[in-house]
N, CA and C atoms as a LAMMPS dump frame, in Angstrom:
ITEM: TIMESTEP
0
ITEM: NUMBER OF ATOMS
231
ITEM: BOX BOUNDS ff ff ff
-5.0000000000000000e+02 5.0000000000000000e+02
-5.0000000000000000e+02 5.0000000000000000e+02
-5.0000000000000000e+02 5.0000000000000000e+02
ITEM: ATOMS id mol type element x y z
1 1 1 N -321.642 -350.151 -153.332
2 1 2 C -322.491 -351.251 -152.732
3 1 3 C -322.779 -350.932 -151.113
4 2 1 N -324.112 -351.292 -150.704
5 2 2 C -324.409 -351.126 -149.27
6 2 3 C -324.734 -352.378 -148.705
7 3 1 N -324.751 -352.281 -147.288
8 3 2 C -324.948 -353.675 -146.38
9 3 3 C -326.144 -354.32 -146.857
10 4 1 N -327.278 -353.657 -146.994
11 4 2 C -328.325 -354.381 -147.526
12 4 3 C -328.269 -354.893 -148.721
13 5 1 N -327.599 -354.506 -149.64
14 5 2 C -327.248 -355.337 -151.025
15 5 3 C -326.514 -356.475 -150.712
16 6 1 N -325.514 -356.449 -149.813
17 6 2 C -324.739 -357.723 -149.718
18 6 3 C -325.657 -358.752 -148.999
19 7 1 N -326.376 -358.294 -147.794
20 7 2 C -327.116 -359.327 -147.228
21 7 3 C -328.001 -360.013 -148.201
22 8 1 N -328.78 -359.05 -149.093
23 8 2 C -329.649 -359.644 -150.077
24 8 3 C -329.024 -360.918 -150.747
25 9 1 N -327.859 -360.41 -151.483
26 9 2 C -327.281 -361.369 -152.378
27 9 3 C -326.835 -362.616 -151.345
28 10 1 N -326.422 -362.529 -150.295
29 10 2 C -325.95 -363.74 -149.571
30 10 3 C -327.453 -364.652 -149.329
31 11 1 N -328.253 -364.003 -148.954
32 11 2 C -329.596 -364.816 -148.582
33 11 3 C -330.424 -365.351 -149.701
34 12 1 N -330.032 -364.875 -151.014
35 12 2 C -330.559 -365.301 -152.159
36 12 3 C -330.022 -366.604 -152.446
37 13 1 N -328.682 -366.865 -151.954
38 13 2 C -327.796 -368.037 -152.287
39 13 3 C -327.946 -368.877 -151.24
40 14 1 N -328.138 -368.399 -150.019
41 14 2 C -328.426 -369.143 -148.708
42 14 3 C -329.589 -368.726 -147.913
43 15 1 N -330.771 -369.224 -148.48
44 15 2 C -331.926 -368.767 -147.773
45 15 3 C -331.956 -368.937 -146.308
46 16 1 N -331.201 -369.829 -145.661
47 16 2 C -331.325 -370.123 -144.347
48 16 3 C -330.481 -369.405 -143.47
49 17 1 N -329.618 -368.401 -144.143
50 17 2 C -328.524 -367.698 -143.543
51 17 3 C -328.852 -366.622 -142.466
52 18 1 N -328.349 -366.336 -141.637
53 18 2 C -328.249 -365.533 -140.678
54 18 3 C -326.954 -364.584 -141.228
55 19 1 N -327.01 -363.57 -141.32
56 19 2 C -325.955 -362.472 -141.984
57 19 3 C -325.89 -361.287 -141.351
58 20 1 N -324.698 -361.092 -140.853
59 20 2 C -324.349 -359.757 -140.156
60 20 3 C -323.086 -359.125 -141.025
61 21 1 N -323.37 -357.683 -141.032
62 21 2 C -322.38 -356.989 -142
63 21 3 C -321.798 -355.752 -141.143
64 22 1 N -320.533 -355.457 -141.376
65 22 2 C -319.919 -354.497 -140.668
66 22 3 C -319.075 -353.55 -141.751
67 23 1 N -319.011 -352.491 -141.762
68 23 2 C -318.33 -351.726 -142.617
69 23 3 C -319.175 -350.509 -143.746
70 24 1 N -318.431 -349.909 -144.402
71 24 2 C -319.04 -348.955 -145.134
72 24 3 C -318.201 -348.681 -146.604
73 25 1 N -318.87 -347.947 -146.993
74 25 2 C -318.212 -347.584 -148.364
75 25 3 C -318.184 -348.789 -149.468
76 26 1 N -316.728 -349.1 -149.512
77 26 2 C -316.496 -350.381 -150.499
78 26 3 C -315.94 -351.652 -149.699
79 27 1 N -315.947 -351.492 -148.343
80 27 2 C -314.818 -352.544 -147.366
81 27 3 C -316.111 -352.675 -146.551
82 28 1 N -316.141 -354.255 -146.704
83 28 2 C -317.028 -354.99 -145.443
84 28 3 C -316.658 -356.318 -145.042
85 29 1 N -317.148 -356.403 -143.811
86 29 2 C -317.024 -357.828 -143.326
87 29 3 C -318.374 -358.479 -142.967
88 30 1 N -318.235 -359.724 -143.283
89 30 2 C -319.838 -360.364 -143.099
90 30 3 C -319.597 -361.657 -142.333
91 31 1 N -320.393 -361.913 -141.418
92 31 2 C -320.498 -363.18 -140.806
93 31 3 C -321.734 -363.988 -141.292
94 32 1 N -321.525 -365.169 -141.824
95 32 2 C -322.726 -365.804 -142.203
96 32 3 C -322.757 -367.199 -141.51
97 33 1 N -323.927 -367.41 -141.004
98 33 2 C -324.224 -368.808 -140.27
99 33 3 C -325.156 -369.49 -141.227
100 34 1 N -324.877 -370.717 -141.627
101 34 2 C -325.898 -371.325 -142.653
102 34 3 C -325.461 -372.707 -142.538
103 35 1 N -326.546 -373.701 -142.528
104 35 2 C -326.157 -375.195 -142.47
105 35 3 C -325.472 -375.528 -143.854
106 36 1 N -325.444 -374.797 -144.76
107 36 2 C -324.878 -375.215 -146.044
108 36 3 C -323.377 -375.267 -145.827
109 37 1 N -322.793 -374.607 -144.956
110 37 2 C -321.248 -374.934 -144.639
111 37 3 C -320.885 -376.119 -144.106
112 38 1 N -321.836 -376.87 -143.591
113 38 2 C -321.773 -378.177 -142.807
114 38 3 C -320.775 -379.029 -143.502
115 39 1 N -319.583 -379.433 -143.048
116 39 2 C -318.547 -380.584 -143.749
117 39 3 C -317.71 -379.75 -144.565
118 40 1 N -317.8 -378.477 -144.649
119 40 2 C -316.678 -377.737 -145.497
120 40 3 C -315.578 -377.085 -144.561
121 41 1 N -314.583 -376.961 -145.448
122 41 2 C -313.322 -376.413 -144.497
123 41 3 C -313.432 -374.878 -144.972
124 42 1 N -312.811 -373.971 -144.243
125 42 2 C -312.87 -372.462 -144.413
126 42 3 C -312.721 -372.136 -145.885
127 43 1 N -311.978 -372.402 -146.557
128 43 2 C -311.833 -372.054 -148.099
129 43 3 C -312.837 -372.609 -148.875
130 44 1 N -313.408 -373.538 -148.55
131 44 2 C -314.691 -374.253 -149.402
132 44 3 C -315.831 -373.308 -148.996
133 45 1 N -315.812 -372.747 -147.789
134 45 2 C -317.021 -371.93 -147.48
135 45 3 C -317.059 -370.559 -148.061
136 46 1 N -315.889 -370.237 -148.232
137 46 2 C -315.449 -368.726 -148.644
138 46 3 C -315.645 -368.522 -150.104
139 47 1 N -315.09 -369.376 -151.07
140 47 2 C -315.014 -369.411 -152.15
141 47 3 C -316.263 -369.074 -152.91
142 48 1 N -317.361 -369.942 -152.729
143 48 2 C -318.818 -369.531 -153.272
144 48 3 C -319.293 -368.235 -152.821
145 49 1 N -319.138 -367.66 -151.719
146 49 2 C -319.621 -366.58 -151.089
147 49 3 C -318.959 -365.459 -151.822
148 50 1 N -317.642 -365.663 -152.108
149 50 2 C -316.828 -364.387 -152.801
150 50 3 C -317.228 -364.7 -154.339
151 51 1 N -317.597 -365.78 -154.73
152 51 2 C -318.233 -365.543 -156.393
153 51 3 C -319.315 -364.877 -156.57
154 52 1 N -320.214 -364.483 -155.408
155 52 2 C -321.355 -363.824 -155.47
156 52 3 C -320.937 -362.379 -155.645
157 53 1 N -319.79 -362.003 -155.521
158 53 2 C -319.344 -360.44 -155.552
159 53 3 C -318.333 -360.195 -156.653
160 54 1 N -318.138 -361.281 -157.381
161 54 2 C -316.954 -361.211 -158.328
162 54 3 C -317.095 -360.059 -159.303
163 55 1 N -318.208 -359.874 -159.749
164 55 2 C -318.404 -358.858 -160.735
165 55 3 C -318.434 -357.322 -160.138
166 56 1 N -318.869 -357.404 -158.771
167 56 2 C -318.744 -356.107 -158.031
168 56 3 C -317.145 -355.626 -157.636
169 57 1 N -316.47 -356.748 -157.408
170 57 2 C -314.862 -356.524 -157.095
171 57 3 C -314.362 -355.963 -158.261
172 58 1 N -314.497 -356.651 -159.549
173 58 2 C -313.987 -356.371 -160.88
174 58 3 C -314.244 -354.941 -161.19
175 59 1 N -315.61 -354.393 -160.951
176 59 2 C -316.147 -353.298 -161.316
177 59 3 C -315.847 -351.997 -160.48
178 60 1 N -315.259 -352.578 -158.992
179 60 2 C -314.675 -351.539 -158.182
180 60 3 C -315.701 -351.008 -157.203
181 61 1 N -317.117 -351.734 -157.321
182 61 2 C -317.889 -351.136 -156.37
183 61 3 C -317.811 -351.728 -155.283
184 62 1 N -317.031 -352.691 -154.963
185 62 2 C -316.649 -353.383 -153.94
186 62 3 C -315.488 -353.873 -153.705
187 63 1 N -314.495 -353.104 -152.548
188 63 2 C -313.006 -353.319 -152.907
189 63 3 C -312.612 -354.527 -152.142
190 64 1 N -313.191 -354.634 -150.665
191 64 2 C -312.665 -355.523 -149.725
192 64 3 C -313.85 -356.23 -149.255
193 65 1 N -313.874 -357.486 -149.249
194 65 2 C -315.031 -358.363 -148.284
195 65 3 C -314.327 -359.348 -147.635
196 66 1 N -314.295 -359.267 -146.244
197 66 2 C -313.727 -360.404 -145.212
198 66 3 C -315.025 -361.242 -144.792
199 67 1 N -314.773 -362.426 -144.996
200 67 2 C -316.036 -363.628 -144.768
201 67 3 C -315.476 -364.431 -143.43
202 68 1 N -316.651 -364.518 -142.782
203 68 2 C -316.493 -365.616 -141.753
204 68 3 C -317.759 -366.559 -141.798
205 69 1 N -317.582 -367.732 -142.271
206 69 2 C -318.959 -368.563 -142.613
207 69 3 C -318.75 -369.536 -141.703
208 70 1 N -319.818 -369.839 -140.874
209 70 2 C -320.074 -370.783 -139.84
210 70 3 C -321.163 -371.616 -139.952
211 71 1 N -321.092 -372.683 -139.102
212 71 2 C -322.517 -373.634 -139.291
213 71 3 C -323.038 -373.283 -137.81
214 72 1 N -324.386 -373.493 -137.917
215 72 2 C -325.166 -373.19 -136.649
216 72 3 C -324.573 -373.608 -135.436
217 73 1 N -324.112 -374.802 -135.469
218 73 2 C -323.427 -375.375 -134.292
219 73 3 C -322.219 -374.593 -133.932
220 74 1 N -321.242 -374.249 -134.841
221 74 2 C -320.248 -373.278 -134.745
222 74 3 C -320.515 -372.033 -133.814
223 75 1 N -321.677 -371.565 -134.408
224 75 2 C -322.006 -370.197 -134.074
225 75 3 C -322.794 -370.351 -132.648
226 76 1 N -323.325 -371.47 -132.43
227 76 2 C -324.202 -371.74 -131.145
228 76 3 C -325.428 -371.238 -131.438
229 77 1 N -325.702 -371.166 -132.623
230 77 2 C -327.24 -370.787 -132.822
231 77 3 C -328.108 -371.964 -132.86
C-alpha cells in the first residue's frame, strides 16, 4: 500500500478531509481534518477510519496505521 492509496480511500469516505500521510512500506501515520469528527471522541473518530483498512491489515499489505483525527477548529484550519 502506498500513501496515495491511503489518501484516496480516506477522501472517498470523508470528501471534505484534509489528509496528510507519513511513512513508507506498510507503516503509516495519517492526520485527517474533517468536519465529520465534530462531537466525537478520539476513539469514535479512529474506529471508522481504521475500518476502511481492515482488509489491508488482515492481508498484511498494511501493518501499522497511526491515526490523528481532528476537526477544522482543532486543527486551526
